[in-house]
CHARMM internal coordinates of N, CA and C (Angstrom, degrees):
IC EDIT
DIST 1 N 1 CA 1.4579
DIST 1 CA 1 C 1.5255
ANGL 1 N 1 CA 1 C 110.85
DIST 1 C 2 N 1.3256
ANGL 1 CA 1 C 2 N 116.61
DIHE 1 N 1 CA 1 C 2 N -41.76
DIST 2 N 2 CA 1.4523
ANGL 1 C 2 N 2 CA 119.43
DIHE 1 CA 1 C 2 N 2 CA -179.02
DIST 2 CA 2 C 1.5259
ANGL 2 N 2 CA 2 C 111.71
DIHE 1 C 2 N 2 CA 2 C -66.11
DIST 2 C 3 N 1.3354
ANGL 2 CA 2 C 3 N 116.13
DIHE 2 N 2 CA 2 C 3 N -37.24
DIST 3 N 3 CA 1.4663
ANGL 2 C 3 N 3 CA 119.47
DIHE 2 CA 2 C 3 N 3 CA 178.42
DIST 3 CA 3 C 1.5216
ANGL 3 N 3 CA 3 C 110.71
DIHE 2 C 3 N 3 CA 3 C -64.94
DIST 3 C 4 N 1.3133
ANGL 3 CA 3 C 4 N 117.33
DIHE 3 N 3 CA 3 C 4 N -37.58
DIST 4 N 4 CA 1.4572
ANGL 3 C 4 N 4 CA 120.29
DIHE 3 CA 3 C 4 N 4 CA 177.95
DIST 4 CA 4 C 1.5177
ANGL 4 N 4 CA 4 C 112.43
DIHE 3 C 4 N 4 CA 4 C -65.10
DIST 4 C 5 N 1.3065
ANGL 4 CA 4 C 5 N 115.99
DIHE 4 N 4 CA 4 C 5 N -42.50
DIST 5 N 5 CA 1.4696
ANGL 4 C 5 N 5 CA 120.42
DIHE 4 CA 4 C 5 N 5 CA 178.07
DIST 5 CA 5 C 1.5169
ANGL 5 N 5 CA 5 C 110.00
DIHE 4 C 5 N 5 CA 5 C -65.44
DIST 5 C 6 N 1.3310
ANGL 5 CA 5 C 6 N 116.59
DIHE 5 N 5 CA 5 C 6 N -42.75
DIST 6 N 6 CA 1.4649
ANGL 5 C 6 N 6 CA 120.63
DIHE 5 CA 5 C 6 N 6 CA 178.85
DIST 6 CA 6 C 1.5201
ANGL 6 N 6 CA 6 C 111.33
DIHE 5 C 6 N 6 CA 6 C -61.62
DIST 6 C 7 N 1.3233
ANGL 6 CA 6 C 7 N 117.04
DIHE 6 N 6 CA 6 C 7 N -46.85
DIST 7 N 7 CA 1.4621
ANGL 6 C 7 N 7 CA 119.44
DIHE 6 CA 6 C 7 N 7 CA -177.99
DIST 7 CA 7 C 1.5247
ANGL 7 N 7 CA 7 C 111.62
DIHE 6 C 7 N 7 CA 7 C -67.45
DIST 7 C 8 N 1.3302
ANGL 7 CA 7 C 8 N 117.76
DIHE 7 N 7 CA 7 C 8 N -35.80
DIST 8 N 8 CA 1.4596
ANGL 7 C 8 N 8 CA 120.20
DIHE 7 CA 7 C 8 N 8 CA 176.65
DIST 8 CA 8 C 1.5240
ANGL 8 N 8 CA 8 C 110.74
DIHE 7 C 8 N 8 CA 8 C -66.05
DIST 8 C 9 N 1.3318
ANGL 8 CA 8 C 9 N 116.99
DIHE 8 N 8 CA 8 C 9 N -43.09
DIST 9 N 9 CA 1.4724
ANGL 8 C 9 N 9 CA 119.80
DIHE 8 CA 8 C 9 N 9 CA 178.14
DIST 9 CA 9 C 1.5226
ANGL 9 N 9 CA 9 C 111.72
DIHE 8 C 9 N 9 CA 9 C -65.57
DIST 9 C 10 N 1.3408
ANGL 9 CA 9 C 10 N 116.84
DIHE 9 N 9 CA 9 C 10 N -39.19
DIST 10 N 10 CA 1.4609
ANGL 9 C 10 N 10 CA 120.07
DIHE 9 CA 9 C 10 N 10 CA 177.26
DIST 10 CA 10 C 1.5231
ANGL 10 N 10 CA 10 C 110.72
DIHE 9 C 10 N 10 CA 10 C -61.42
DIST 10 C 11 N 1.3232
ANGL 10 CA 10 C 11 N 116.33
DIHE 10 N 10 CA 10 C 11 N -43.16
DIST 11 N 11 CA 1.4620
ANGL 10 C 11 N 11 CA 120.68
DIHE 10 CA 10 C 11 N 11 CA 178.77
DIST 11 CA 11 C 1.5318
ANGL 11 N 11 CA 11 C 111.12
DIHE 10 C 11 N 11 CA 11 C -62.44
DIST 11 C 12 N 1.3163
ANGL 11 CA 11 C 12 N 117.46
DIHE 11 N 11 CA 11 C 12 N -46.72
DIST 12 N 12 CA 1.4734
ANGL 11 C 12 N 12 CA 121.34
DIHE 11 CA 11 C 12 N 12 CA -177.71
DIST 12 CA 12 C 1.5248
ANGL 12 N 12 CA 12 C 110.50
DIHE 11 C 12 N 12 CA 12 C -66.10
DIST 12 C 13 N 1.3263
ANGL 12 CA 12 C 13 N 117.91
DIHE 12 N 12 CA 12 C 13 N -44.70
DIST 13 N 13 CA 1.4590
ANGL 12 C 13 N 13 CA 120.45
DIHE 12 CA 12 C 13 N 13 CA -179.01
DIST 13 CA 13 C 1.5249
ANGL 13 N 13 CA 13 C 111.21
DIHE 12 C 13 N 13 CA 13 C -65.20
DIST 13 C 14 N 1.3277
ANGL 13 CA 13 C 14 N 117.73
DIHE 13 N 13 CA 13 C 14 N -40.13
DIST 14 N 14 CA 1.4568
ANGL 13 C 14 N 14 CA 120.10
DIHE 13 CA 13 C 14 N 14 CA 178.31
DIST 14 CA 14 C 1.5245
ANGL 14 N 14 CA 14 C 111.52
DIHE 13 C 14 N 14 CA 14 C -66.52
DIST 14 C 15 N 1.3265
ANGL 14 CA 14 C 15 N 117.10
DIHE 14 N 14 CA 14 C 15 N -37.93
DIST 15 N 15 CA 1.4697
ANGL 14 C 15 N 15 CA 120.64
DIHE 14 CA 14 C 15 N 15 CA 177.84
DIST 15 CA 15 C 1.5296
ANGL 15 N 15 CA 15 C 110.75
DIHE 14 C 15 N 15 CA 15 C -65.17
DIST 15 C 16 N 1.3202
ANGL 15 CA 15 C 16 N 117.13
DIHE 15 N 15 CA 15 C 16 N -42.99
DIST 16 N 16 CA 1.4664
ANGL 15 C 16 N 16 CA 120.80
DIHE 15 CA 15 C 16 N 16 CA 178.64
DIST 16 CA 16 C 1.5212
ANGL 16 N 16 CA 16 C 110.40
DIHE 15 C 16 N 16 CA 16 C -65.22
DIST 16 C 17 N 1.3380
ANGL 16 CA 16 C 17 N 116.92
DIHE 16 N 16 CA 16 C 17 N -41.78
DIST 17 N 17 CA 1.4557
ANGL 16 C 17 N 17 CA 121.58
DIHE 16 CA 16 C 17 N 17 CA 178.24
DIST 17 CA 17 C 1.5297
ANGL 17 N 17 CA 17 C 110.82
DIHE 16 C 17 N 17 CA 17 C -61.42
DIST 17 C 18 N 1.3270
ANGL 17 CA 17 C 18 N 116.26
DIHE 17 N 17 CA 17 C 18 N -43.00
DIST 18 N 18 CA 1.4662
ANGL 17 C 18 N 18 CA 120.52
DIHE 17 CA 17 C 18 N 18 CA 178.86
DIST 18 CA 18 C 1.5244
ANGL 18 N 18 CA 18 C 110.91
DIHE 17 C 18 N 18 CA 18 C -63.64
DIST 18 C 19 N 1.3158
ANGL 18 CA 18 C 19 N 117.28
DIHE 18 N 18 CA 18 C 19 N -45.32
DIST 19 N 19 CA 1.4614
ANGL 18 C 19 N 19 CA 120.33
DIHE 18 CA 18 C 19 N 19 CA -179.92
DIST 19 CA 19 C 1.5303
ANGL 19 N 19 CA 19 C 112.01
DIHE 18 C 19 N 19 CA 19 C -64.95
DIST 19 C 20 N 1.3377
ANGL 19 CA 19 C 20 N 116.99
DIHE 19 N 19 CA 19 C 20 N -36.94
DIST 20 N 20 CA 1.4648
ANGL 19 C 20 N 20 CA 120.58
DIHE 19 CA 19 C 20 N 20 CA 177.51
DIST 20 CA 20 C 1.5205
ANGL 20 N 20 CA 20 C 111.10
DIHE 19 C 20 N 20 CA 20 C -60.64
DIST 20 C 21 N 1.3293
ANGL 20 CA 20 C 21 N 116.31
DIHE 20 N 20 CA 20 C 21 N -47.35
DIST 21 N 21 CA 1.4583
ANGL 20 C 21 N 21 CA 118.94
DIHE 20 CA 20 C 21 N 21 CA -176.56
DIST 21 CA 21 C 1.5175
ANGL 21 N 21 CA 21 C 112.27
DIHE 20 C 21 N 21 CA 21 C -76.39
DIST 21 C 22 N 1.3177
ANGL 21 CA 21 C 22 N 118.60
DIHE 21 N 21 CA 21 C 22 N -25.43
DIST 22 N 22 CA 1.4587
ANGL 21 C 22 N 22 CA 119.72
DIHE 21 CA 21 C 22 N 22 CA 174.13
DIST 22 CA 22 C 1.5223
ANGL 22 N 22 CA 22 C 109.94
DIHE 21 C 22 N 22 CA 22 C -68.75
DIST 22 C 23 N 1.3242
ANGL 22 CA 22 C 23 N 116.99
DIHE 22 N 22 CA 22 C 23 N -40.60
DIST 23 N 23 CA 1.4621
ANGL 22 C 23 N 23 CA 120.66
DIHE 22 CA 22 C 23 N 23 CA 178.29
DIST 23 CA 23 C 1.5243
ANGL 23 N 23 CA 23 C 110.51
DIHE 22 C 23 N 23 CA 23 C -68.07
DIST 23 C 24 N 1.3281
ANGL 23 CA 23 C 24 N 116.65
DIHE 23 N 23 CA 23 C 24 N -39.34
DIST 24 N 24 CA 1.4552
ANGL 23 C 24 N 24 CA 120.38
DIHE 23 CA 23 C 24 N 24 CA 179.67
DIST 24 CA 24 C 1.5260
ANGL 24 N 24 CA 24 C 110.31
DIHE 23 C 24 N 24 CA 24 C -70.64
DIST 24 C 25 N 1.3204
ANGL 24 CA 24 C 25 N 117.16
DIHE 24 N 24 CA 24 C 25 N -34.64
DIST 25 N 25 CA 1.4518
ANGL 24 C 25 N 25 CA 121.14
DIHE 24 CA 24 C 25 N 25 CA -179.73
DIST 25 CA 25 C 1.5169
ANGL 25 N 25 CA 25 C 112.80
DIHE 24 C 25 N 25 CA 25 C -65.35
DIST 25 C 26 N 1.3264
ANGL 25 CA 25 C 26 N 116.80
DIHE 25 N 25 CA 25 C 26 N -26.66
DIST 26 N 26 CA 1.4588
ANGL 25 C 26 N 26 CA 119.95
DIHE 25 CA 25 C 26 N 26 CA 177.34
DIST 26 CA 26 C 1.5209
ANGL 26 N 26 CA 26 C 111.49
DIHE 25 C 26 N 26 CA 26 C -73.95
DIST 26 C 27 N 1.3203
ANGL 26 CA 26 C 27 N 116.92
DIHE 26 N 26 CA 26 C 27 N -22.49
DIST 27 N 27 CA 1.4588
ANGL 26 C 27 N 27 CA 120.61
DIHE 26 CA 26 C 27 N 27 CA -176.93
DIST 27 CA 27 C 1.5272
ANGL 27 N 27 CA 27 C 112.08
DIHE 26 C 27 N 27 CA 27 C -90.93
DIST 27 C 28 N 1.3254
ANGL 27 CA 27 C 28 N 117.39
DIHE 27 N 27 CA 27 C 28 N -32.40
DIST 28 N 28 CA 1.4610
ANGL 27 C 28 N 28 CA 120.60
DIHE 27 CA 27 C 28 N 28 CA -178.98
DIST 28 CA 28 C 1.5172
ANGL 28 N 28 CA 28 C 109.21
DIHE 27 C 28 N 28 CA 28 C -118.92
DIST 28 C 29 N 1.2929
ANGL 28 CA 28 C 29 N 115.38
DIHE 28 N 28 CA 28 C 29 N -178.98
DIST 29 N 29 CA 1.4631
ANGL 28 C 29 N 29 CA 119.79
DIHE 28 CA 28 C 29 N 29 CA 179.67
DIST 29 CA 29 C 1.5197
ANGL 29 N 29 CA 29 C 110.32
DIHE 28 C 29 N 29 CA 29 C -64.46
DIST 29 C 30 N 1.3098
ANGL 29 CA 29 C 30 N 117.30
DIHE 29 N 29 CA 29 C 30 N 133.54
DIST 30 N 30 CA 1.4588
ANGL 29 C 30 N 30 CA 122.57
DIHE 29 CA 29 C 30 N 30 CA -174.16
DIST 30 CA 30 C 1.5198
ANGL 30 N 30 CA 30 C 113.43
DIHE 29 C 30 N 30 CA 30 C -67.62
DIST 30 C 31 N 1.3118
ANGL 30 CA 30 C 31 N 118.50
DIHE 30 N 30 CA 30 C 31 N -27.31
DIST 31 N 31 CA 1.4707
ANGL 30 C 31 N 31 CA 120.42
DIHE 30 CA 30 C 31 N 31 CA -175.50
DIST 31 CA 31 C 1.5251
ANGL 31 N 31 CA 31 C 112.88
DIHE 30 C 31 N 31 CA 31 C -64.52
DIST 31 C 32 N 1.3062
ANGL 31 CA 31 C 32 N 117.58
DIHE 31 N 31 CA 31 C 32 N -28.58
DIST 32 N 32 CA 1.4648
ANGL 31 C 32 N 32 CA 119.76
DIHE 31 CA 31 C 32 N 32 CA -177.35
DIST 32 CA 32 C 1.5135
ANGL 32 N 32 CA 32 C 112.22
DIHE 31 C 32 N 32 CA 32 C -75.72
DIST 32 C 33 N 1.3325
ANGL 32 CA 32 C 33 N 117.97
DIHE 32 N 32 CA 32 C 33 N -22.15
DIST 33 N 33 CA 1.4573
ANGL 32 C 33 N 33 CA 119.55
DIHE 32 CA 32 C 33 N 33 CA -176.96
DIST 33 CA 33 C 1.5177
ANGL 33 N 33 CA 33 C 112.78
DIHE 32 C 33 N 33 CA 33 C -107.66
DIST 33 C 34 N 1.3315
ANGL 33 CA 33 C 34 N 119.35
DIHE 33 N 33 CA 33 C 34 N 10.37
DIST 34 N 34 CA 1.4612
ANGL 33 C 34 N 34 CA 121.63
DIHE 33 CA 33 C 34 N 34 CA -179.69
DIST 34 CA 34 C 1.5238
ANGL 34 N 34 CA 34 C 112.07
DIHE 33 C 34 N 34 CA 34 C -63.00
DIST 34 C 35 N 1.3368
ANGL 34 CA 34 C 35 N 121.25
DIHE 34 N 34 CA 34 C 35 N -45.28
DIST 35 N 35 CA 1.4768
ANGL 34 C 35 N 35 CA 118.95
DIHE 34 CA 34 C 35 N 35 CA 177.90
DIST 35 CA 35 C 1.5193
ANGL 35 N 35 CA 35 C 113.13
DIHE 34 C 35 N 35 CA 35 C -60.02
DIST 35 C 36 N 1.3187
ANGL 35 CA 35 C 36 N 117.45
DIHE 35 N 35 CA 35 C 36 N -38.08
DIST 36 N 36 CA 1.4656
ANGL 35 C 36 N 36 CA 120.43
DIHE 35 CA 35 C 36 N 36 CA 178.19
DIST 36 CA 36 C 1.5223
ANGL 36 N 36 CA 36 C 110.76
DIHE 35 C 36 N 36 CA 36 C -67.81
DIST 36 C 37 N 1.3120
ANGL 36 CA 36 C 37 N 117.64
DIHE 36 N 36 CA 36 C 37 N -37.86
DIST 37 N 37 CA 1.4601
ANGL 36 C 37 N 37 CA 120.74
DIHE 36 CA 36 C 37 N 37 CA 177.77
DIST 37 CA 37 C 1.5228
ANGL 37 N 37 CA 37 C 111.10
DIHE 36 C 37 N 37 CA 37 C -66.09
DIST 37 C 38 N 1.3288
ANGL 37 CA 37 C 38 N 117.12
DIHE 37 N 37 CA 37 C 38 N -42.34
DIST 38 N 38 CA 1.4710
ANGL 37 C 38 N 38 CA 120.69
DIHE 37 CA 37 C 38 N 38 CA 177.98
DIST 38 CA 38 C 1.5201
ANGL 38 N 38 CA 38 C 110.13
DIHE 37 C 38 N 38 CA 38 C -62.19
DIST 38 C 39 N 1.3285
ANGL 38 CA 38 C 39 N 116.92
DIHE 38 N 38 CA 38 C 39 N -44.82
DIST 39 N 39 CA 1.4588
ANGL 38 C 39 N 39 CA 120.51
DIHE 38 CA 38 C 39 N 39 CA 179.35
DIST 39 CA 39 C 1.5299
ANGL 39 N 39 CA 39 C 111.07
DIHE 38 C 39 N 39 CA 39 C -62.17
DIST 39 C 40 N 1.3129
ANGL 39 CA 39 C 40 N 117.42
DIHE 39 N 39 CA 39 C 40 N -42.54
DIST 40 N 40 CA 1.4559
ANGL 39 C 40 N 40 CA 119.46
DIHE 39 CA 39 C 40 N 40 CA -178.13
DIST 40 CA 40 C 1.5230
ANGL 40 N 40 CA 40 C 111.85
DIHE 39 C 40 N 40 CA 40 C -70.26
DIST 40 C 41 N 1.3210
ANGL 40 CA 40 C 41 N 118.05
DIHE 40 N 40 CA 40 C 41 N -34.60
DIST 41 N 41 CA 1.4662
ANGL 40 C 41 N 41 CA 120.47
DIHE 40 CA 40 C 41 N 41 CA 176.67
DIST 41 CA 41 C 1.5206
ANGL 41 N 41 CA 41 C 110.32
DIHE 40 C 41 N 41 CA 41 C -66.55
DIST 41 C 42 N 1.3363
ANGL 41 CA 41 C 42 N 117.33
DIHE 41 N 41 CA 41 C 42 N -43.66
DIST 42 N 42 CA 1.4605
ANGL 41 C 42 N 42 CA 120.98
DIHE 41 CA 41 C 42 N 42 CA 178.40
DIST 42 CA 42 C 1.5358
ANGL 42 N 42 CA 42 C 110.25
DIHE 41 C 42 N 42 CA 42 C -63.72
DIST 42 C 43 N 1.3256
ANGL 42 CA 42 C 43 N 116.91
DIHE 42 N 42 CA 42 C 43 N -41.36
DIST 43 N 43 CA 1.4598
ANGL 42 C 43 N 43 CA 120.49
DIHE 42 CA 42 C 43 N 43 CA 178.15
DIST 43 CA 43 C 1.5220
ANGL 43 N 43 CA 43 C 111.51
DIHE 42 C 43 N 43 CA 43 C -64.39
DIST 43 C 44 N 1.3149
ANGL 43 CA 43 C 44 N 116.58
DIHE 43 N 43 CA 43 C 44 N -39.42
DIST 44 N 44 CA 1.4631
ANGL 43 C 44 N 44 CA 120.68
DIHE 43 CA 43 C 44 N 44 CA 178.65
DIST 44 CA 44 C 1.5259
ANGL 44 N 44 CA 44 C 110.53
DIHE 43 C 44 N 44 CA 44 C -64.24
DIST 44 C 45 N 1.3175
ANGL 44 CA 44 C 45 N 117.10
DIHE 44 N 44 CA 44 C 45 N -43.23
DIST 45 N 45 CA 1.4679
ANGL 44 C 45 N 45 CA 120.62
DIHE 44 CA 44 C 45 N 45 CA 178.07
DIST 45 CA 45 C 1.5213
ANGL 45 N 45 CA 45 C 110.80
DIHE 44 C 45 N 45 CA 45 C -64.32
DIST 45 C 46 N 1.3382
ANGL 45 CA 45 C 46 N 116.60
DIHE 45 N 45 CA 45 C 46 N -41.61
DIST 46 N 46 CA 1.4700
ANGL 45 C 46 N 46 CA 120.02
DIHE 45 CA 45 C 46 N 46 CA 178.63
DIST 46 CA 46 C 1.5268
ANGL 46 N 46 CA 46 C 111.01
DIHE 45 C 46 N 46 CA 46 C -63.59
DIST 46 C 47 N 1.3252
ANGL 46 CA 46 C 47 N 116.46
DIHE 46 N 46 CA 46 C 47 N -40.14
DIST 47 N 47 CA 1.4616
ANGL 46 C 47 N 47 CA 120.00
DIHE 46 CA 46 C 47 N 47 CA 177.38
DIST 47 CA 47 C 1.5218
ANGL 47 N 47 CA 47 C 112.78
DIHE 46 C 47 N 47 CA 47 C -63.98
DIST 47 C 48 N 1.3194
ANGL 47 CA 47 C 48 N 116.17
DIHE 47 N 47 CA 47 C 48 N -41.38
DIST 48 N 48 CA 1.4651
ANGL 47 C 48 N 48 CA 120.22
DIHE 47 CA 47 C 48 N 48 CA 178.58
DIST 48 CA 48 C 1.5155
ANGL 48 N 48 CA 48 C 110.59
DIHE 47 C 48 N 48 CA 48 C -64.74
DIST 48 C 49 N 1.3421
ANGL 48 CA 48 C 49 N 116.67
DIHE 48 N 48 CA 48 C 49 N -45.56
DIST 49 N 49 CA 1.4668
ANGL 48 C 49 N 49 CA 119.67
DIHE 48 CA 48 C 49 N 49 CA -179.67
DIST 49 CA 49 C 1.5224
ANGL 49 N 49 CA 49 C 112.14
DIHE 48 C 49 N 49 CA 49 C -64.56
DIST 49 C 50 N 1.3242
ANGL 49 CA 49 C 50 N 116.61
DIHE 49 N 49 CA 49 C 50 N -38.99
DIST 50 N 50 CA 1.4626
ANGL 49 C 50 N 50 CA 119.87
DIHE 49 CA 49 C 50 N 50 CA 178.23
DIST 50 CA 50 C 1.5220
ANGL 50 N 50 CA 50 C 110.91
DIHE 49 C 50 N 50 CA 50 C -65.77
DIST 50 C 51 N 1.3176
ANGL 50 CA 50 C 51 N 116.60
DIHE 50 N 50 CA 50 C 51 N -41.77
DIST 51 N 51 CA 1.4652
ANGL 50 C 51 N 51 CA 120.53
DIHE 50 CA 50 C 51 N 51 CA 178.59
DIST 51 CA 51 C 1.5267
ANGL 51 N 51 CA 51 C 111.09
DIHE 50 C 51 N 51 CA 51 C -64.80
DIST 51 C 52 N 1.3224
ANGL 51 CA 51 C 52 N 117.60
DIHE 51 N 51 CA 51 C 52 N -43.49
DIST 52 N 52 CA 1.4642
ANGL 51 C 52 N 52 CA 120.51
DIHE 51 CA 51 C 52 N 52 CA 178.02
DIST 52 CA 52 C 1.5224
ANGL 52 N 52 CA 52 C 111.92
DIHE 51 C 52 N 52 CA 52 C -64.64
DIST 52 C 53 N 1.3225
ANGL 52 CA 52 C 53 N 117.19
DIHE 52 N 52 CA 52 C 53 N -40.94
DIST 53 N 53 CA 1.4642
ANGL 52 C 53 N 53 CA 118.94
DIHE 52 CA 52 C 53 N 53 CA 179.60
DIST 53 CA 53 C 1.5171
ANGL 53 N 53 CA 53 C 111.28
DIHE 52 C 53 N 53 CA 53 C -66.18
DIST 53 C 54 N 1.3338
ANGL 53 CA 53 C 54 N 116.59
DIHE 53 N 53 CA 53 C 54 N -34.92
DIST 54 N 54 CA 1.4644
ANGL 53 C 54 N 54 CA 120.18
DIHE 53 CA 53 C 54 N 54 CA 176.89
DIST 54 CA 54 C 1.5264
ANGL 54 N 54 CA 54 C 110.59
DIHE 53 C 54 N 54 CA 54 C -66.14
DIST 54 C 55 N 1.3221
ANGL 54 CA 54 C 55 N 116.00
DIHE 54 N 54 CA 54 C 55 N -44.31
DIST 55 N 55 CA 1.4667
ANGL 54 C 55 N 55 CA 120.03
DIHE 54 CA 54 C 55 N 55 CA -179.83
DIST 55 CA 55 C 1.5287
ANGL 55 N 55 CA 55 C 110.55
DIHE 54 C 55 N 55 CA 55 C -65.15
DIST 55 C 56 N 1.3180
ANGL 55 CA 55 C 56 N 117.44
DIHE 55 N 55 CA 55 C 56 N -43.23
DIST 56 N 56 CA 1.4518
ANGL 55 C 56 N 56 CA 120.86
DIHE 55 CA 55 C 56 N 56 CA -177.41
DIST 56 CA 56 C 1.5233
ANGL 56 N 56 CA 56 C 113.28
DIHE 55 C 56 N 56 CA 56 C -71.92
DIST 56 C 57 N 1.3382
ANGL 56 CA 56 C 57 N 117.30
DIHE 56 N 56 CA 56 C 57 N -22.87
DIST 57 N 57 CA 1.4536
ANGL 56 C 57 N 57 CA 119.23
DIHE 56 CA 56 C 57 N 57 CA 179.80
DIST 57 CA 57 C 1.5288
ANGL 57 N 57 CA 57 C 111.80
DIHE 56 C 57 N 57 CA 57 C -73.16
DIST 57 C 58 N 1.3215
ANGL 57 CA 57 C 58 N 117.06
DIHE 57 N 57 CA 57 C 58 N -20.23
DIST 58 N 58 CA 1.4645
ANGL 57 C 58 N 58 CA 121.31
DIHE 57 CA 57 C 58 N 58 CA 175.99
DIST 58 CA 58 C 1.5142
ANGL 58 N 58 CA 58 C 114.35
DIHE 57 C 58 N 58 CA 58 C 80.25
DIST 58 C 59 N 1.3226
ANGL 58 CA 58 C 59 N 118.27
DIHE 58 N 58 CA 58 C 59 N 16.51
DIST 59 N 59 CA 1.4724
ANGL 58 C 59 N 59 CA 119.98
DIHE 58 CA 58 C 59 N 59 CA 178.90
DIST 59 CA 59 C 1.5097
ANGL 59 N 59 CA 59 C 109.75
DIHE 58 C 59 N 59 CA 59 C -75.60
DIST 59 C 60 N 1.3232
ANGL 59 CA 59 C 60 N 114.31
DIHE 59 N 59 CA 59 C 60 N 148.95
DIST 60 N 60 CA 1.4627
ANGL 59 C 60 N 60 CA 119.35
DIHE 59 CA 59 C 60 N 60 CA 177.69
DIST 60 CA 60 C 1.5075
ANGL 60 N 60 CA 60 C 110.19
DIHE 59 C 60 N 60 CA 60 C -130.26
END
COOR INIT
IC SEED 1 N 1 CA 1 C
IC BUILD
């Protein structure tokens, strides 16, 4: 149960982080926010994979 909550929170936080920097990147020069965008995309993928692995493992 704790792993499911953790993976769901990781997914949501990474998605919010990605959306924040995408919105900010439209307002300022994109080159300054590229490392943050890369980090947020990697975090989003990690959150998705963790959530899928939790669901597929069948734990409750």
